[in-house]
FIMI-384737 format. One record per atom (N, C-alpha, C): residue number from 0; residue in three letters; atom name; x, y, z. Coordinates in Angstrom, 2 decimals. Each point is the difference from the previous one (the first is absolute). Layout:
<atoms>
{NUM,'Ala','CA',{X,Y,Z}}
...
</atoms>
This chain:
<atoms>
{0,'Unk','N',{29.78,57.66,59.40}}
{0,'Unk','CA',{-0.12,-1.33,0.56}}
{0,'Unk','C',{-1.28,-0.04,0.83}}
{1,'Unk','N',{-0.67,-1.16,-0.01}}
{1,'Unk','CA',{-1.21,-0.19,0.80}}
{1,'Unk','C',{-0.17,-1.47,0.34}}
{2,'Unk','N',{-0.86,-0.27,0.99}}
{2,'Unk','CA',{-0.32,-1.36,0.38}}
{2,'Unk','C',{-1.48,-0.22,-0.29}}
{3,'Unk','N',{-0.32,-1.02,-0.77}}
{3,'Unk','CA',{-1.38,-0.35,-0.31}}
{3,'Unk','C',{-0.42,-1.20,0.84}}
{4,'Unk','N',{-1.19,0.10,0.58}}
{4,'Unk','CA',{-0.56,-1.11,0.76}}
{4,'Unk','C',{-1.46,-0.17,-0.40}}
{5,'Unk','N',{-0.41,-1.23,-0.21}}
{5,'Unk','CA',{-1.37,-0.31,-0.40}}
{5,'Unk','C',{-0.94,0.38,1.14}}
{6,'Unk','N',{-1.15,0.60,-0.35}}
{6,'Unk','CA',{-0.98,0.46,0.99}}
{6,'Unk','C',{-0.35,-1.09,1.03}}
{7,'Unk','N',{-0.28,-1.20,-0.48}}
{7,'Unk','CA',{-0.38,-1.10,0.89}}
{7,'Unk','C',{1.14,-0.33,0.97}}
{8,'Unk','N',{1.22,0.01,-0.51}}
{8,'Unk','CA',{1.15,-0.29,0.85}}
{8,'Unk','C',{0.19,1.09,1.06}}
{9,'Unk','N',{-0.22,1.25,-0.38}}
{9,'Unk','CA',{0.11,1.11,0.96}}
{9,'Unk','C',{-1.07,-0.14,1.08}}
{10,'Unk','N',{-1.21,-0.35,-0.39}}
{10,'Unk','CA',{-1.08,-0.20,0.98}}
{10,'Unk','C',{0.38,-1.11,0.98}}
{11,'Unk','N',{0.49,-1.12,-0.52}}
{11,'Unk','CA',{0.38,-1.13,0.85}}
{11,'Unk','C',{1.19,0.35,0.90}}
{12,'Unk','N',{0.93,0.77,-0.52}}
{12,'Unk','CA',{1.16,0.42,0.78}}
{12,'Unk','C',{-0.43,0.90,1.16}}
{13,'Unk','N',{-0.88,0.96,-0.27}}
{13,'Unk','CA',{-0.51,0.87,1.07}}
{13,'Unk','C',{-0.73,-0.83,1.06}}
{14,'Unk','N',{-0.83,-0.92,-0.45}}
{14,'Unk','CA',{-0.75,-0.85,0.93}}
{14,'Unk','C',{0.96,-0.76,0.91}}
{15,'Unk','N',{1.04,-0.56,-0.57}}
{15,'Unk','CA',{1.00,-0.74,0.78}}
{15,'Unk','C',{0.70,0.91,1.01}}
{16,'Unk','N',{0.39,1.17,-0.44}}
{16,'Unk','CA',{0.75,0.91,0.87}}
{16,'Unk','C',{-0.87,0.61,1.11}}
{17,'Unk','N',{-1.31,-0.02,-0.17}}
{17,'Unk','CA',{-0.91,0.52,1.02}}
{17,'Unk','C',{-0.37,-1.03,1.07}}
{18,'Unk','N',{0.43,-1.25,-0.19}}
{18,'Unk','CA',{-0.25,-1.01,1.02}}
{18,'Unk','C',{0.80,0.36,1.26}}
{19,'Unk','N',{-0.40,-0.54,1.15}}
{19,'Unk','CA',{0.75,0.29,1.22}}
{19,'Unk','C',{1.47,-0.39,-0.14}}
{20,'Unk','N',{0.90,0.79,0.57}}
{20,'Unk','CA',{1.43,-0.31,-0.08}}
{20,'Unk','C',{0.34,-1.34,0.65}}
{21,'Unk','N',{1.01,-0.66,-0.54}}
{21,'Unk','CA',{0.48,-1.25,0.58}}
{21,'Unk','C',{0.88,0.32,1.21}}
{22,'Unk','N',{0.95,0.88,-0.20}}
{22,'Unk','CA',{0.89,0.50,1.06}}
{22,'Unk','C',{0.21,1.47,-0.28}}
{23,'Unk','N',{-0.03,0.82,1.02}}
{23,'Unk','CA',{0.20,1.43,-0.22}}
{23,'Unk','C',{-1.30,0.71,-0.31}}
{24,'Unk','N',{0.10,1.11,-0.73}}
{24,'Unk','CA',{-1.16,0.85,-0.24}}
{24,'Unk','C',{-0.55,-0.06,-1.41}}
{25,'Unk','N',{0.69,-0.68,-0.93}}
{25,'Unk','CA',{-0.51,-0.07,-1.37}}
{25,'Unk','C',{0.48,-1.28,-0.67}}
{26,'Unk','N',{-0.69,-0.35,-1.08}}
{26,'Unk','CA',{0.36,-1.18,-0.77}}
{26,'Unk','C',{0.91,0.40,-1.15}}
{27,'Unk','N',{0.78,-0.95,-0.48}}
{27,'Unk','CA',{0.87,0.20,-1.15}}
{27,'Unk','C',{-0.28,-1.07,-1.04}}
{28,'Unk','N',{0.19,0.37,-1.26}}
{28,'Unk','CA',{-0.08,-0.95,-1.10}}
{28,'Unk','C',{1.21,0.20,-0.90}}
{29,'Unk','N',{0.30,-1.02,-0.75}}
{29,'Unk','CA',{1.01,0.10,-1.06}}
{29,'Unk','C',{-0.75,-0.11,-1.32}}
{30,'Unk','N',{0.16,1.01,-0.83}}
{30,'Unk','CA',{-0.59,0.00,-1.34}}
{30,'Unk','C',{1.09,-0.35,-0.99}}
{31,'Unk','N',{-0.22,-1.01,-0.80}}
{31,'Unk','CA',{0.93,-0.33,-1.08}}
{31,'Unk','C',{-0.36,0.84,-1.21}}
{32,'Unk','N',{1.04,0.52,-0.66}}
{32,'Unk','CA',{-0.23,0.86,-1.16}}
{32,'Unk','C',{1.14,-0.17,-0.99}}
{33,'Unk','N',{-0.26,0.37,-1.24}}
{33,'Unk','CA',{1.05,-0.05,-1.03}}
{33,'Unk','C',{-0.21,1.15,-0.97}}
{34,'Unk','N',{1.03,0.28,-0.77}}
{34,'Unk','CA',{-0.14,1.00,-1.05}}
{34,'Unk','C',{-0.94,-0.54,-1.06}}
{35,'Unk','N',{-0.75,0.91,-0.65}}
{35,'Unk','CA',{-1.00,-0.42,-1.00}}
{35,'Unk','C',{0.63,-0.85,-1.09}}
{36,'Unk','N',{1.23,0.32,-0.40}}
{36,'Unk','CA',{0.75,-0.82,-0.95}}
{36,'Unk','C',{1.46,0.38,0.11}}
{37,'Unk','N',{0.86,-0.77,-0.64}}
{37,'Unk','CA',{1.42,0.35,0.04}}
{37,'Unk','C',{0.26,1.30,-0.73}}
{38,'Unk','N',{-0.93,0.40,-0.85}}
{38,'Unk','CA',{0.14,1.25,-0.74}}
{38,'Unk','C',{-0.69,1.17,0.69}}
{39,'Unk','N',{-0.89,-0.30,0.95}}
{39,'Unk','CA',{-0.75,1.05,0.70}}
{39,'Unk','C',{0.31,-0.07,1.48}}
{40,'Unk','N',{1.00,0.73,0.42}}
{40,'Unk','CA',{0.34,0.02,1.42}}
{40,'Unk','C',{-0.51,1.27,0.66}}
{41,'Unk','N',{-1.00,0.62,-0.62}}
{41,'Unk','CA',{-0.63,1.16,0.63}}
{41,'Unk','C',{-1.34,-0.38,0.63}}
{42,'Unk','N',{-0.49,-1.19,-0.31}}
{42,'Unk','CA',{-1.25,-0.48,0.58}}
{42,'Unk','C',{0.28,-1.28,0.78}}
{43,'Unk','N',{-0.37,0.01,1.26}}
{43,'Unk','CA',{0.12,-1.17,0.86}}
{43,'Unk','C',{-1.40,-0.54,0.21}}
{44,'Unk','N',{-0.16,-1.30,-0.14}}
{44,'Unk','CA',{-1.31,-0.63,0.19}}
{44,'Unk','C',{0.08,-0.98,1.16}}
{45,'Unk','N',{-1.03,0.01,0.83}}
{45,'Unk','CA',{-0.04,-0.94,1.11}}
{45,'Unk','C',{-0.43,-1.37,-0.52}}
{46,'Unk','N',{0.50,-1.02,0.65}}
{46,'Unk','CA',{-0.30,-1.37,-0.40}}
{46,'Unk','C',{-0.91,-0.66,1.02}}
{47,'Unk','N',{0.41,0.07,1.26}}
{47,'Unk','CA',{-0.77,-0.61,1.09}}
{47,'Unk','C',{0.49,0.59,1.32}}
{48,'Unk','N',{-0.71,-0.32,1.06}}
{48,'Unk','CA',{0.46,0.44,1.32}}
{48,'Unk','C',{-0.24,-1.11,1.00}}
{49,'Unk','N',{0.74,0.09,1.10}}
{49,'Unk','CA',{-0.18,-0.94,1.11}}
{49,'Unk','C',{0.26,0.74,1.30}}
{50,'Unk','N',{-0.82,-0.27,1.02}}
{50,'Unk','CA',{0.27,0.60,1.31}}
{50,'Unk','C',{1.26,-0.62,0.60}}
{51,'Unk','N',{0.70,0.77,0.81}}
{51,'Unk','CA',{1.12,-0.57,0.73}}
{51,'Unk','C',{-0.55,-1.00,1.01}}
{52,'Unk','N',{0.60,-1.18,0.07}}
{52,'Unk','CA',{-0.46,-0.98,0.99}}
{52,'Unk','C',{0.46,0.41,1.40}}
{53,'Unk','N',{-0.59,-0.59,0.99}}
{53,'Unk','CA',{0.31,0.37,1.38}}
{53,'Unk','C',{1.49,-0.09,0.30}}
{54,'Unk','N',{0.68,-1.00,-0.54}}
{54,'Unk','CA',{1.43,-0.17,0.31}}
{54,'Unk','C',{0.87,1.10,-0.61}}
{55,'Unk','N',{-0.53,0.80,-0.90}}
{55,'Unk','CA',{0.77,1.09,-0.60}}
{55,'Unk','C',{0.01,1.25,0.87}}
{56,'Unk','N',{-0.92,0.09,0.94}}
{56,'Unk','CA',{-0.09,1.17,0.88}}
{56,'Unk','C',{0.92,-0.17,1.21}}
{57,'Unk','N',{0.53,1.12,0.49}}
{57,'Unk','CA',{0.78,-0.01,1.23}}
{57,'Unk','C',{-0.50,1.12,0.91}}
{58,'Unk','N',{0.14,-0.20,1.28}}
{58,'Unk','CA',{-0.41,1.03,0.96}}
{58,'Unk','C',{1.10,1.06,0.12}}
{59,'Unk','N',{-0.38,1.25,-0.15}}
{59,'Unk','CA',{0.92,1.13,0.13}}
{59,'Unk','C',{-0.83,1.22,0.35}}
{60,'Unk','N',{0.17,0.49,1.19}}
{60,'Unk','CA',{-0.84,1.11,0.47}}
{60,'Unk','C',{0.33,1.34,-0.66}}
{61,'Unk','N',{1.07,0.06,-0.79}}
{61,'Unk','CA',{0.38,1.26,-0.65}}
{61,'Unk','C',{-0.80,0.30,-1.26}}
{62,'Unk','N',{-0.76,-0.97,-0.48}}
{62,'Unk','CA',{-0.75,0.19,-1.25}}
{62,'Unk','C',{-1.39,-0.63,0.14}}
{63,'Unk','N',{-0.97,0.51,-0.77}}
{63,'Unk','CA',{-1.36,-0.58,0.05}}
{63,'Unk','C',{-0.01,-1.48,-0.39}}
{64,'Unk','N',{0.92,-0.39,-0.87}}
{64,'Unk','CA',{0.12,-1.40,-0.40}}
{64,'Unk','C',{1.43,-0.23,-0.47}}
{65,'Unk','N',{0.53,-1.18,0.30}}
{65,'Unk','CA',{1.36,-0.34,-0.43}}
{65,'Unk','C',{-0.02,-1.40,-0.59}}
{66,'Unk','N',{0.96,-0.27,-0.87}}
{66,'Unk','CA',{0.07,-1.28,-0.68}}
{66,'Unk','C',{1.44,-0.48,-0.06}}
{67,'Unk','N',{0.13,-1.28,-0.24}}
{67,'Unk','CA',{1.30,-0.65,-0.12}}
{67,'Unk','C',{0.55,0.27,-1.40}}
{68,'Unk','N',{1.10,0.72,-0.09}}
{68,'Unk','CA',{0.56,0.33,-1.32}}
{68,'Unk','C',{0.46,-1.25,-0.74}}
{69,'Unk','N',{0.42,-1.03,0.73}}
{69,'Unk','CA',{0.40,-1.25,-0.67}}
{69,'Unk','C',{-1.21,-0.62,-0.70}}
{70,'Unk','N',{-1.18,0.09,0.63}}
{70,'Unk','CA',{-1.20,-0.53,-0.63}}
{70,'Unk','C',{-0.29,0.80,-1.28}}
{71,'Unk','N',{0.15,1.32,0.07}}
{71,'Unk','CA',{-0.27,0.84,-1.17}}
{71,'Unk','C',{0.99,-0.31,-1.13}}
{72,'Unk','N',{1.25,-0.25,0.34}}
{72,'Unk','CA',{1.00,-0.37,-1.02}}
{72,'Unk','C',{-0.38,-1.31,-0.67}}
{73,'Unk','N',{-0.46,-0.96,0.78}}
{73,'Unk','CA',{-0.44,-1.28,-0.59}}
{73,'Unk','C',{-1.22,0.22,-0.90}}
{74,'Unk','N',{-0.91,0.88,0.40}}
{74,'Unk','CA',{-1.17,0.30,-0.84}}
{74,'Unk','C',{0.45,0.64,-1.31}}
{75,'Unk','N',{0.99,0.87,0.06}}
{75,'Unk','CA',{0.52,0.64,-1.22}}
{75,'Unk','C',{0.68,-1.02,-0.89}}
{76,'Unk','N',{0.75,-0.92,0.58}}
{76,'Unk','CA',{0.66,-1.06,-0.78}}
{76,'Unk','C',{-1.03,-0.88,-0.68}}
{77,'Unk','N',{-1.06,-0.36,0.73}}
{77,'Unk','CA',{-1.06,-0.84,-0.57}}
{77,'Unk','C',{-0.71,0.74,-1.13}}
{78,'Unk','N',{-0.27,1.30,0.18}}
{78,'Unk','CA',{-0.63,0.78,-1.07}}
{78,'Unk','C',{0.89,0.06,-1.23}}
{79,'Unk','N',{1.31,0.15,0.20}}
{79,'Unk','CA',{0.93,0.09,-1.12}}
{79,'Unk','C',{0.00,-1.28,-0.84}}
{80,'Unk','N',{-0.17,-1.14,0.66}}
{80,'Unk','CA',{-0.10,-1.27,-0.73}}
{80,'Unk','C',{-1.18,0.04,-0.96}}
{81,'Unk','N',{-1.02,0.77,0.35}}
{81,'Unk','CA',{-1.20,0.15,-0.83}}
{81,'Unk','C',{0.03,1.29,-0.81}}
{82,'Unk','N',{1.20,0.54,-0.19}}
{82,'Unk','CA',{0.22,1.19,-0.80}}
{82,'Unk','C',{-0.80,1.21,0.50}}
{83,'Unk','N',{0.00,0.16,1.32}}
{83,'Unk','CA',{-0.72,1.12,0.60}}
{83,'Unk','C',{0.83,0.61,1.12}}
{84,'Unk','N',{-0.23,1.27,0.24}}
{84,'Unk','CA',{0.56,0.68,1.15}}
{84,'Unk','C',{-1.07,0.09,1.06}}
{85,'Unk','N',{0.31,0.67,1.11}}
{85,'Unk','CA',{-0.97,0.12,1.08}}
{85,'Unk','C',{-0.19,1.45,0.43}}
{86,'Unk','N',{-1.20,0.27,0.47}}
{86,'Unk','CA',{-0.34,1.28,0.63}}
{86,'Unk','C',{-0.55,-0.32,1.38}}
{87,'Unk','N',{0.70,0.47,1.04}}
{87,'Unk','CA',{-0.50,-0.16,1.36}}
{87,'Unk','C',{-1.17,0.97,0.15}}
{88,'Unk','N',{-1.14,-0.51,0.45}}
{88,'Unk','CA',{-1.25,0.76,-0.07}}
{88,'Unk','C',{-0.70,0.07,1.34}}
{89,'Unk','N',{-0.51,1.20,0.31}}
{89,'Unk','CA',{-0.85,0.17,1.17}}
{89,'Unk','C',{-1.02,1.10,-0.27}}
{90,'Unk','N',{-0.85,0.27,0.97}}
{90,'Unk','CA',{-1.12,0.92,-0.18}}
{90,'Unk','C',{-0.05,1.00,1.15}}
{91,'Unk','N',{-0.26,1.24,-0.33}}
{91,'Unk','CA',{-0.32,1.03,0.99}}
{91,'Unk','C',{-1.50,0.25,-0.08}}
{92,'Unk','N',{-0.68,-0.11,1.12}}
{92,'Unk','CA',{-1.47,0.05,0.02}}
{92,'Unk','C',{-0.53,1.43,-0.04}}
{93,'Unk','N',{0.07,0.61,-1.17}}
{93,'Unk','CA',{-0.60,1.31,-0.24}}
{93,'Unk','C',{-0.30,0.09,-1.49}}
{94,'Unk','N',{-0.80,0.98,-0.38}}
{94,'Unk','CA',{-0.27,0.24,-1.41}}
{94,'Unk','C',{1.00,1.02,-0.52}}
{95,'Unk','N',{0.20,0.00,-1.30}}
{95,'Unk','CA',{0.92,0.94,-0.61}}
{95,'Unk','C',{1.34,-0.66,-0.30}}
{96,'Unk','N',{0.86,0.77,-0.64}}
{96,'Unk','CA',{1.31,-0.53,-0.40}}
{96,'Unk','C',{0.86,-0.24,1.24}}
{97,'Unk','N',{0.44,-1.24,0.20}}
{97,'Unk','CA',{0.83,-0.28,1.17}}
{97,'Unk','C',{1.46,0.38,-0.25}}
{98,'Unk','N',{0.76,0.07,1.08}}
{98,'Unk','CA',{1.45,0.14,-0.14}}
{98,'Unk','C',{0.68,-0.79,1.11}}
{99,'Unk','N',{1.23,-0.36,-0.23}}
{99,'Unk','CA',{0.77,-0.84,0.90}}
{99,'Unk','C',{0.44,0.78,1.24}}
{100,'Unk','N',{-0.17,-0.60,1.17}}
{100,'Unk','CA',{0.43,0.61,1.25}}
{100,'Unk','C',{1.53,-0.01,0.08}}
{101,'Unk','N',{0.58,0.73,0.95}}
{101,'Unk','CA',{1.46,-0.07,0.16}}
{101,'Unk','C',{0.51,-1.42,0.26}}
{102,'Unk','N',{-0.74,-0.79,0.78}}
{102,'Unk','CA',{0.40,-1.39,0.24}}
{102,'Unk','C',{-0.07,-0.79,-1.30}}
{103,'Unk','N',{-1.07,0.21,-0.78}}
{103,'Unk','CA',{-0.12,-0.67,-1.31}}
{103,'Unk','C',{1.19,0.34,-0.88}}
{104,'Unk','N',{0.34,1.27,-0.06}}
{104,'Unk','CA',{1.10,0.44,-0.87}}
{104,'Unk','C',{1.34,-0.57,0.45}}
{105,'Unk','N',{0.19,-0.13,1.29}}
{105,'Unk','CA',{1.23,-0.61,0.49}}
{105,'Unk','C',{0.10,-1.45,-0.46}}
{106,'Unk','N',{-1.11,-0.72,0.08}}
{106,'Unk','CA',{-0.04,-1.38,-0.49}}
{106,'Unk','C',{0.27,-0.04,-1.50}}
{107,'Unk','N',{-0.65,0.88,-0.75}}
{107,'Unk','CA',{0.19,0.03,-1.44}}
{107,'Unk','C',{1.45,0.26,-0.37}}
{108,'Unk','N',{0.63,0.93,0.71}}
{108,'Unk','CA',{1.38,0.38,-0.32}}
{108,'Unk','C',{1.03,-1.01,0.46}}
{109,'Unk','N',{-0.24,-0.63,1.15}}
{109,'Unk','CA',{1.02,-0.91,0.54}}
{109,'Unk','C',{-0.18,-1.46,-0.44}}
{110,'Unk','N',{-1.20,-0.37,-0.41}}
{110,'Unk','CA',{-0.23,-1.40,-0.36}}
{110,'Unk','C',{-0.37,-0.14,-1.48}}
{111,'Unk','N',{-1.04,0.71,-0.45}}
{111,'Unk','CA',{-0.47,-0.21,-1.37}}
{111,'Unk','C',{0.95,0.55,-1.05}}
{112,'Unk','N',{0.57,1.17,0.24}}
{112,'Unk','CA',{0.92,0.57,-0.99}}
{112,'Unk','C',{1.21,-0.91,-0.22}}
{113,'Unk','N',{0.70,-0.45,1.05}}
{113,'Unk','CA',{1.11,-0.93,-0.24}}
{113,'Unk','C',{-0.42,-1.30,-0.67}}
{114,'Unk','N',{-1.20,-0.51,0.33}}
{114,'Unk','CA',{-0.48,-1.23,-0.65}}
{114,'Unk','C',{-0.13,0.20,-1.50}}
{115,'Unk','N',{-0.46,1.18,-0.41}}
{115,'Unk','CA',{-0.20,0.28,-1.42}}
{115,'Unk','C',{1.31,0.05,-0.75}}
{116,'Unk','N',{1.07,0.36,0.67}}
{116,'Unk','CA',{1.29,0.11,-0.67}}
{116,'Unk','C',{0.59,-1.36,-0.35}}
{117,'Unk','N',{-0.49,-1.06,0.62}}
{117,'Unk','CA',{0.48,-1.35,-0.28}}
{117,'Unk','C',{-0.37,-0.41,-1.42}}
{118,'Unk','N',{-1.22,0.29,-0.41}}
{118,'Unk','CA',{-0.46,-0.35,-1.35}}
{118,'Unk','C',{-0.91,1.11,-0.50}}
{119,'Unk','N',{0.54,0.87,-0.83}}
{119,'Unk','CA',{-0.76,1.15,-0.48}}
{119,'Unk','C',{-0.90,-0.33,-1.19}}
{120,'Unk','N',{-0.02,-1.27,-0.42}}
{120,'Unk','CA',{-0.89,-0.38,-1.10}}
{120,'Unk','C',{-1.43,-0.25,0.48}}
{121,'Unk','N',{-0.18,-0.11,1.33}}
{121,'Unk','CA',{-1.33,-0.25,0.57}}
{121,'Unk','C',{-0.39,1.19,0.88}}
{122,'Unk','N',{-1.23,0.47,-0.10}}
{122,'Unk','CA',{-0.40,1.16,0.82}}
{122,'Unk','C',{-0.13,-0.38,1.47}}
{123,'Unk','N',{0.51,0.85,0.85}}
{123,'Unk','CA',{-0.06,-0.19,1.44}}
{123,'Unk','C',{-0.40,1.32,0.63}}
{124,'Unk','N',{-0.80,-0.05,1.05}}
{124,'Unk','CA',{-0.37,1.24,0.64}}
{124,'Unk','C',{-1.02,-0.19,1.09}}
{125,'Unk','N',{-0.76,1.07,0.23}}
{125,'Unk','CA',{-1.03,0.03,1.03}}
{125,'Unk','C',{-1.29,0.54,-0.61}}
{126,'Unk','N',{-1.09,-0.56,0.45}}
{126,'Unk','CA',{-1.32,0.42,-0.45}}
{126,'Unk','C',{-0.80,0.36,1.25}}
{127,'Unk','N',{-0.59,1.19,-0.01}}
{127,'Unk','CA',{-0.77,0.48,1.14}}
{127,'Unk','C',{-1.41,0.34,-0.46}}
{128,'Unk','N',{-0.97,-0.60,0.67}}
{128,'Unk','CA',{-1.40,0.23,-0.33}}
{128,'Unk','C',{-0.64,0.88,1.07}}
{129,'Unk','N',{-0.99,0.78,-0.42}}
{129,'Unk','CA',{-0.94,0.62,0.94}}
{129,'Unk','C',{-1.32,-0.71,-0.27}}
{130,'Unk','N',{-1.08,0.53,0.55}}
{130,'Unk','CA',{-1.30,-0.64,-0.23}}
{130,'Unk','C',{-0.50,0.18,-1.42}}
{131,'Unk','N',{0.56,0.97,-0.74}}
{131,'Unk','CA',{-0.50,0.24,-1.35}}
{131,'Unk','C',{1.08,0.36,-1.03}}
{132,'Unk','N',{1.25,0.07,0.40}}
{132,'Unk','CA',{1.08,0.32,-0.94}}
{132,'Unk','C',{1.24,-0.81,0.37}}
{133,'Unk','N',{1.07,0.19,-0.78}}
{133,'Unk','CA',{1.25,-0.71,0.27}}
{133,'Unk','C',{1.16,0.75,-0.64}}
{134,'Unk','N',{1.19,-0.27,0.51}}
{134,'Unk','CA',{1.23,0.55,-0.55}}
{134,'Unk','C',{1.07,-1.08,0.15}}
{135,'Unk','N',{1.00,0.05,-0.85}}
{135,'Unk','CA',{1.08,-0.98,0.07}}
{135,'Unk','C',{1.35,0.71,-0.08}}
{136,'Unk','N',{0.99,-0.66,0.55}}
{136,'Unk','CA',{1.38,0.41,-0.16}}
{136,'Unk','C',{0.72,-1.16,-0.68}}
{137,'Unk','N',{0.69,0.29,-1.07}}
{137,'Unk','CA',{0.81,-1.03,-0.65}}
{137,'Unk','C',{1.45,0.32,0.33}}
{138,'Unk','N',{0.72,-1.03,0.40}}
{138,'Unk','CA',{1.41,0.16,0.36}}
{138,'Unk','C',{0.85,-0.17,-1.25}}
{139,'Unk','N',{0.83,1.00,-0.26}}
{139,'Unk','CA',{0.88,-0.02,-1.17}}
{139,'Unk','C',{1.41,0.36,0.47}}
{140,'Unk','N',{0.95,-0.11,-0.87}}
{140,'Unk','CA',{1.38,0.30,0.39}}
{140,'Unk','C',{0.15,1.44,0.48}}
{141,'Unk','N',{-0.85,0.90,-0.52}}
{141,'Unk','CA',{0.09,1.41,0.39}}
{141,'Unk','C',{-0.92,0.36,1.17}}
{142,'Unk','N',{-0.58,-1.00,0.66}}
{142,'Unk','CA',{-0.81,0.27,1.19}}
{142,'Unk','C',{-1.40,-0.56,-0.10}}
{143,'Unk','N',{-0.84,0.48,0.90}}
{143,'Unk','CA',{-1.40,-0.40,0.04}}
{143,'Unk','C',{-0.82,1.01,-0.79}}
{144,'Unk','N',{-0.69,-0.46,-1.02}}
{144,'Unk','CA',{-0.73,0.88,-0.91}}
{144,'Unk','C',{-1.49,-0.18,0.22}}
{145,'Unk','N',{-0.73,1.07,0.37}}
{145,'Unk','CA',{-1.46,-0.12,0.13}}
{145,'Unk','C',{-0.64,-0.18,-1.37}}
{146,'Unk','N',{-0.94,-0.91,-0.07}}
{146,'Unk','CA',{-0.71,-0.24,-1.26}}
{146,'Unk','C',{-1.49,-0.09,0.28}}
{147,'Unk','N',{-0.82,0.45,-0.95}}
{147,'Unk','CA',{-1.46,-0.11,0.19}}
{147,'Unk','C',{-0.46,-1.46,-0.14}}
{148,'Unk','N',{-1.10,-0.28,0.63}}
{148,'Unk','CA',{-0.64,-1.31,-0.08}}
{148,'Unk','C',{-1.29,0.18,-0.75}}
{149,'Unk','N',{-0.20,-0.83,-1.02}}
{149,'Unk','CA',{-1.22,0.10,-0.80}}
{149,'Unk','C',{-0.77,-1.32,0.11}}
{150,'Unk','N',{-1.26,0.11,0.38}}
{150,'Unk','CA',{-0.86,-1.18,0.04}}
{150,'Unk','C',{-0.60,-0.19,-1.37}}
{151,'Unk','N',{0.14,-1.22,-0.54}}
{151,'Unk','CA',{-0.43,-0.28,-1.35}}
{151,'Unk','C',{-1.02,-1.14,0.00}}
{152,'Unk','N',{-0.93,0.00,-0.95}}
{152,'Unk','CA',{-0.94,-1.12,-0.08}}
{152,'Unk','C',{0.73,-1.28,-0.38}}
{153,'Unk','N',{-0.58,-1.14,0.32}}
{153,'Unk','CA',{0.65,-1.27,-0.31}}
{153,'Unk','C',{-0.05,-0.33,-1.46}}
</atoms>
C-alpha cells in the first residue's frame, strides 16, 4: 500500500504548513484522498487539501497544537460525500524521513483509527511531512499501518 501525491500539490502543502501557526506551535491541514479505484485499494491518491480554519483549533497546553474533533468529524463527513477519506496532516521542520511523535500517535490511535472504522471503504489516516520527505499512516481495522508516500508528476 502507498499514498501518491502530485509534486505540485506536495509543494503547495509544504508551503501552507510552513506558514506561521494560527494557534499553538504548528499548522494542520486536511488532505482528501481516495483509493485509486474500487479494484485497486493498495494505492491511495490525494485529491485536494485545505488548512484547518481558525475555529477548528483549540487551546490545550498539553500538545503543540490541538483541534476540535467535532470539526474533524464534519470534515470527514463532507469528504465522504465527495467519495474521499481524510488524512490529518502536519509538518516537522527537519530534513529526512519524519515520524510521528508520541502525542501524534495518541491522536492517531484515539481519534483517526476509530473514525476509519465507521466507513472502511474510504481511506483515513495521518500524513506527516518533513522538509523533503513524507510518511503516512492509514487506519484499518487491524490498526494503524505505515505506508510510503510517493510524489508523482501531474
